N, C-alpha and C positions, 0 to 999 in steps of 0.2 A: 607173699611179697607182691605189692601192687605197683603198677607202673604209674609214674607221674604223668598227668595230663598237661601238656605244654600248649598254651594258647598261641595262636599266630600273632605276630606283632601287629599292632594297630598303626596304620600309617598316620603320620602327623598331618594335621589339618593346617593348611597355609593358603596363601593367595594362589589362585590359579595362574598357570603360565600365561604370558601375554598372548601367545598363539591360540590358546584355548578360548580366550574371551572373544576371539574373532571367528570361531568356528561357525560355518554356515553363512558367511557373509555373501559369497557368490550366489547362493540360492536366494537369499533375501533380495539381492540386487535384481535378479530376474523376476522375482515375484512382484516387487514394487513397480518395475517398468511395465509389466503386464497389467497390473491392477490399475495403473494411472495412465495407460496408453492414450486414452481419449482426452483426459484432462491436459496432459502434457502436450499432446498434439495441437490442441486448441490454443494453448499459450504460445507454442512455437509459431503457428500460422498467424496469430494476431500480431506478434512482434515483427515478424518478417513483413507482413502487410503494412504495418505502420512505417517501417523504414522505406519500403518501396513507394508508398503513398506520399511520404514526406519529400522524397526526391522528385517525383513527378510534379507535385504541387509547387515546390520552390522553383523547379526548372521552368514552369509555365509563367512565372511572374515577370521575368525580364530584369535587365540590369538596374533600371531606375527603381523598381520596387524593392529589389534586394538592397540597394543603397539606403532606401528609407528604413528598412528593417535594421540595417547596421546602425543607423542613428538611434533607433529605439534601444538597441542592445548596449549603447553607451550610457543610457540613463540608469539611475539607481534601480528602477523597477525592472529593467531588462537584465541588469546584473544579478539582482536578487532571484529572479525567476529563471534566469538562463545560466550564466556562469562568468568566468573571469574575463572573457572577451578577447580571446586571441584571434588575430586575422581580421579585425574589424575594418582595417584600411583597405583590404581587398576582399570584399564580402561575396565569395562565390557560393555555389550551392553546398559544397562540402563544408565550408566554414560555417554556413548557416545551420546545417544539420548538427555540427559539433557544438555550436554555441547554444542553440535553442532546444536540442533534443536529448542531450546526454543526461541532464538532471531527471527528466521524466522517464527516460528509458531505464535508468537505474532504479527509479521508484517502482516501476512496473515489475521489473525482474526481482527487486527486493521483496515485494509483496508475494510474488510467486515462490521465492526461496523460503521465506518465513513460513508460509502456509504449508509448503511441502515438508519441511523439516519437522515442524510441530505435529503435523498429521501422522507422520511415520514414527515418531518417538513418543512424546508425551501423550498424544492423542490415542495411540494404540495401547499405551500402558494404562491410561485412565479408563479406557473402554474394556479392559480385561483381555483383549486379544493377544497382547504381548506376552502375558503369562502362559497362554496356551502354546504360543510359538516357542517360547523358551523352555517348555517342557520337553521339547525334542533336542536334537543335537545342534543347538544354536547358542553361541556364546553371549556373554553379558553385553558386550559392546557391538555385536554384529548388527542389530537394527540401526543404531546411530551411524555406524560407518557405512552401512548400505544406503541409508538416506543421504549421506554426504556424497557418496559415489554417484548415485543416480542424479542428484542435483548437479554435480559436476558434468555429467554426461549431457544433461538437458541444456545447461548453459553453454557447453561447448558446441552442441548442435545448433543452438540458436545463434551463437556468434559466427559460426562458419557460414551457415545459410544466409544470415543477414548480410554478412560482408560480401558474399557473392551476389546477393540481390542488389546491394548498393552499387557494386561495380558493374553489374549487367544493366540495370535500369538507367544508371547514369551515363551509359554509352561511353565508357572508358574515361569520362571527364573526372571521375572519382578514382583515385589510385587504389589498387588492391591492397597495398601495404597499409595505407592510411585507413581504409575501410576496416581492415582487421584490427588496427589499433583502436578504433572507435568501439567496435562491437566487443572485442576481447576485454578492453578496459572497463566497459560498462558491466559486462558479465562478472568480472572479478570483484568489482565494487559491490555488486548485488550479493555475491556469495559471502562477503564479509557479514552482511546482515543475516544471511542464512546460518553462519557460524555463531553469531550472537544469539539467534533463536535456539540453537542447540544448547548453549549455556543457560538460557532462560528456562529451557525445558527441564534442566536439572535443579534449578533454584525453586521453581514453583510447582505445586502439585497438580495444577489444572492447565489444560491446553489453552484455554481462553486467556489465562493469565500470562502464559508464555508469549502468545501472539501480541497481547497488549504491551508487554515490556519491550518486545522487539520493534513494534511500530513506534513506540515512544523513543527508542534509540534512533530510529530513522528520522523522526521529527527533530530531535536535538542535532543530529548530523546536518540536516538541511539548514537549520537556523545558524549553526556555526559556520557552514560554508558560505551562506548568504552574507552574514556579517563580516566575515573575513574578506570576501571579494569586494564588498562595498568600501572597506577601509582603504584599499590600495588597488590600483590597476593591476590586472593579471594575478590578483590574489595576494594576501598578506600571510604572515606566519600563522595566524589563526586559521586560515583556510585549510592548512595541511593537517589539522586535527580531525577533518571530516573525510571519511572514505569516498564520499561523492566527489570531492575535489581531486582525488587521485586519478580518476578517469579523465577529468577535464584537463588536468595538468599534463597529460600525454600529448596534447596539442595536435590532434589528428587534422590533416588537410592544411596545416600551417607549417609546422616544423616538428614532425613527429619524433617523440622520444619515448622509449619503452620502460625506462627505469622506474617511473612512478608505479607501474604495475606490480613491481616487486613489493611495494608497501602493502598492497592488497593481499598478496600471497603470504607475506609474513603475518599480517593480521589474521588471516584465515587459519593459518597453522597455530598461532597462539590461542585463538579462541577454541579451536578444536581440542588442543591439549588441555585447556582449562575445563572444557566440557567433559573430557575423559577423566580428568582428575576428580571432578565433582561427582560424576556418575559412578566412580569406584568407591565413593565414600558415603553414599546415601542408601537407604533401604529401598528396595523395589516397591514401587507404587507410591512413594512419598517424595517430597522435595527437600532441598537443603534447608529451606525456611519452614519450620514446623507450623502446622496449621493450629490456629488458636483453639483451645479447648472450648467447647460449647456448654450450654446449660444442661443440667441434668434432666430437666423437663422442658419440652418445646413450648414456645409461646403459642397462644391461641391463634395468632396471625399466621403461623406457619402451616396451618391446615389448608390454606387456599393455594391454588396454582399460581396466582399473581406473585405471591411472596417467593415461591419456589423459583419462578422465572427470574425474579430480581436477584436472588442469591446466585443463580447460575450465570448471570450476565454482568454483575456489578464489578467484577475484577477487571475485565477488559475495558469496561466503560471508564473506570477510575484511571487506568493507565492512558487511555486515549484522551481523556479530559486533561490530564496532567501534561502529556506531551504536546498536544495541539494548543492547549491554553498557553503554555510557555512559548511555543513557536510563534503564535500570532501576536502575543503580547510583545515579544521582541521585535517583530515586524512593525508593529505600531510605533515603537520608539524611534524607528528610522525616518518617520515622516518629516520632521523638521529638516533633517539633513537633505532628504530627497527634494523638498521644496526649494531650499536654497541652491542646490546644485542644478535643478531644472531651470531656475530663474536665470542662470547665467548662460544656458545653452543657446537660446535664440540670439543673444547678443554676440556670442563668439562664433556661432555657426549659422550663417545666413541660409544655408541649404536646409537645415533643420526647420528654421522659421518659415521658409517657403513651403515646405512639405506639410508641417503640422500647425502652422500659425504661430502667432506671438503671444497668445494668451496662455501663460504658464499654469494658471489654475486648472486648466483642462487636463494637463499632464498629471498633476497630483491626483485629481479625481479619477482619471483613467487608471493610474497606478493602484489606487484604493480598490477600484472595480476589479482589477486583475487579481489582487490579493483575496478579495471576497469570493471570486470565482473558484480559485484553488482551494480556499478553505471549505467551500460547500462541496467541492468534488471529494475532499477527504471525508466529509460527513456522509456523502452518498455512498462511499466505499464502506463506511461503518454500517449503513442501512442494509447494504447487500450482504455483508457478513452476518449481521444479526438476523436478517431474513431467512438465512439458512440454519439458524440455531435450532429450530425444531427438527430439522433433518439430523443434526448431530445427536439430539436426544433420542430420536427414533433409532438411529444406527447403533447406539450402545445399549438399547433396551430399556432405557428409563421411561420412555413414552408409554410403553406397554404397562409398566408398573403403575404409572400415574393414572392411566385410563382404566386400570382394573379396580380402582377406587370409585366411589360415587361421584365421578367427575366426568362431565360430558366432553365429547371431542371439541365442540365449539368453545367451551369454556377454557379448556387446556390450550388449544391453539390460539384463541384470542388473548389469553394471558401472555403467551410468548410474544405475540405481535405487539401487544400494548406496551410491554416493558421495552421492546426493541424500538418502538416509535418514540416513547418518551426519552429513551437514551439518545436517540438521534437528535431530537429537539434540544436536549440539554447540551450535546456536543456542538450543535450549530450555534446556540446562544453563547456558549463559552468562547467559541472561535471569533464570532462577530464582536461581542463585547470585550474580548481580550484585545482586539485591535484598538478599540476605543480607549480602554484603560491604558494601554501602552502609549498611545498618542497623548492623552491627557497628562500622563506622568512626566512627560518631557515638555509640557507647555504648549502642545499643538491642539488647538480647540476650534478648528475650522468647522468641524461637524460635531453636532451635539449627540448626546445619548439617544435622543429621540430619532435623529437621522439614522443612526445605526440600527435602531429597532425597526424603523420603517423598511430598511433593506432586508432585515432578517425574516419577517413573517411571510413574504411571498415565497422565499426559498423553502420554508417548512412545507408548503403544499407540493413543491417539486420533489422534495425528499420523500414525501409520502408515496409518490408515484414509484420511486425506486424500491421502496420497501414492499409496496403492494405487488409490483411486478415480480420480485423475487419470491414472495410468498405464494403467488399464484402458480409460478413454475414448480415450486416445491410441492404444492398441494396436488397438482395434476400430473406432473412428470418429475418425481423426486430425484431420479437418477441424473437429470440434466439441469438441476436447479442452479448450477454454476453459470448457466447462460446469463444470469442476472448481471454478471460482470460485463457482458457484451454491451448492454445499454450504457453502462458507465464509460467504457472505452469509446463508444460511439459519440457520447456527449463531449468527451475531451477532444477527440479528433475533429469533429465538426465545429466545436466552439473555438478551437485554436487555429485550424487550417481551412475550414470550410469557406471562409471569405476569400481565400486565395484563388479559388476557381469560380469564375463568374458564371459559368455555364451550368452549374448545379441547379436542378429544379428546386422549387420552394419546399416541396414535401420532404426533401432530404434534411433540411434544417428543422422542420417542424416536428420531426420524430423526437428530437431532444427535448426533455422537459424544461431545461433551462432556457430554451429559445423563447418561451412565452413570458419570461420574467422581464421586468423593466431594468434598464441600465442603472447600476448602483449609484445613488446619490444625485442622479440627474433626471430621471424619469419617474412618473407616477404609475403604479400598477393599473392595468386596465381590468375593469370588472369582468368582462367577458373571458379574458384569459384566466383570471383567478377561478372563476366558476368552472371553466373547462378543465383546469388541472384538478380541481376538487372532484369533479364528476369522474374523471379518469381514475383517480385514486380510489374512489368509492367502488367503482365497477371492478377494479382489480382485487380489492379486498373481498367483495362479494363472491367473485370467482374463486378466490382462495378458499373461503369457507365452504363453498359448494363442492369444490374438488376434494378437500380433506374429508368431508363428510361421506363421500361416495366410495373412496378407495379403501383398500385393506391396509392395516397397520400391523407389522411393519412391511414395507415394500421397497426399502432402500438397500 
């Protein structure tokens, strides 16, 4: 008589419990904060410094100068680049900070949020490190939740310290409650784009694509907010479809109200839930949008490092071209309305005419110049990001694989920089010519295509300096290549606020590559300045190639 062998029951395979998917979140939070402590500290210090500098610079202007800036903020250019214009009638330092600073503070924090989220989600998954981490006791959603928590911590610290800085530097002229409304509202609006980046990281298979989608979303939000605010004083219904407007509609230093911040909170929660939903329904390592199947045999052109660099960078370039192209095209369509509105200002406002003169053509040209400046700052940001692209390739190990082939270091590095430089030039051309196409499409033909092209080419030399500076930092000191952002931030601060302080020495202005460029549509480029920018760019690229040739790979 034989005994029957009874097999143990096999447990049913189902979805893991919600708590299991978050296992190890606390450890991931500590790891991310430790790993990014330098990076996040630099961001925090830069934002706090910007707030403090803005207060000091505006406070040194005096009441008459502030009144002049208030008049500018009533023009379409001021509204498009600033905001809905609350408190214009009593333009104090606090009101000036809220009107002129919120848009650009949200932009800076949004870039930080997008890069942070993509770096710790899709970037880790694409590089293979996330697979090793999840081999331990780490749940499926733990990295994404940890990235969100660390982003919340950083934005909260920035908001608190910045509010205290505003209150302290302002010598109690800036109320503490209003200061918190400004910094908290800006931080929440920026986190909306961080949550959008989390969704984009589930949709696309590559980190650069997720960054491109998220930046395009910010560009669309900026365009919607600007168009809505120009349509109606203090913003129209269209404005409320932009997260940027939610921070501005809190009206800090005028009549603060907190309820618009709830819109940011709701949007953040909805995007996070959507990200979690998509993340639960895709395969690890892939995106919701399937990658198009390639050829069975590679083309002969794929044997070179130039084509490889193009494949790696084309997605983010495509999204940036789409987002910025649409944004600046829409901005160009506003020129006829701006011209007609500006023409009425000197007639109805003698103070404006006394301060700025009666020639309204100067105001339209100045508005165009401001738009060109911000368009080129966006292109400079692209150059800084793509200048660090070789670092990303080195960090995930693909650079070693490429260099193991019969490809020299100089050829591989040069290919990466060549594609980055061409992409920057394309983005700049699309931005400038997009303005022209938008203006012509609505019948505004004061400047020709040739005029816009004459404005474009000097900026290409300055943009080459940003790319060369970032590349040189990566080649010699790869761990601190992110300092390339410092030059961009410096250019923005000096370009926008350097003129407020008359005691600044000349060399402070000359550090900015944009300082050497002619005023758009009104000045001719000086040959000595153009040769100087060319020389600086060449020297930086030579330093980059020399540094990359000397050091070990990898060393990031």
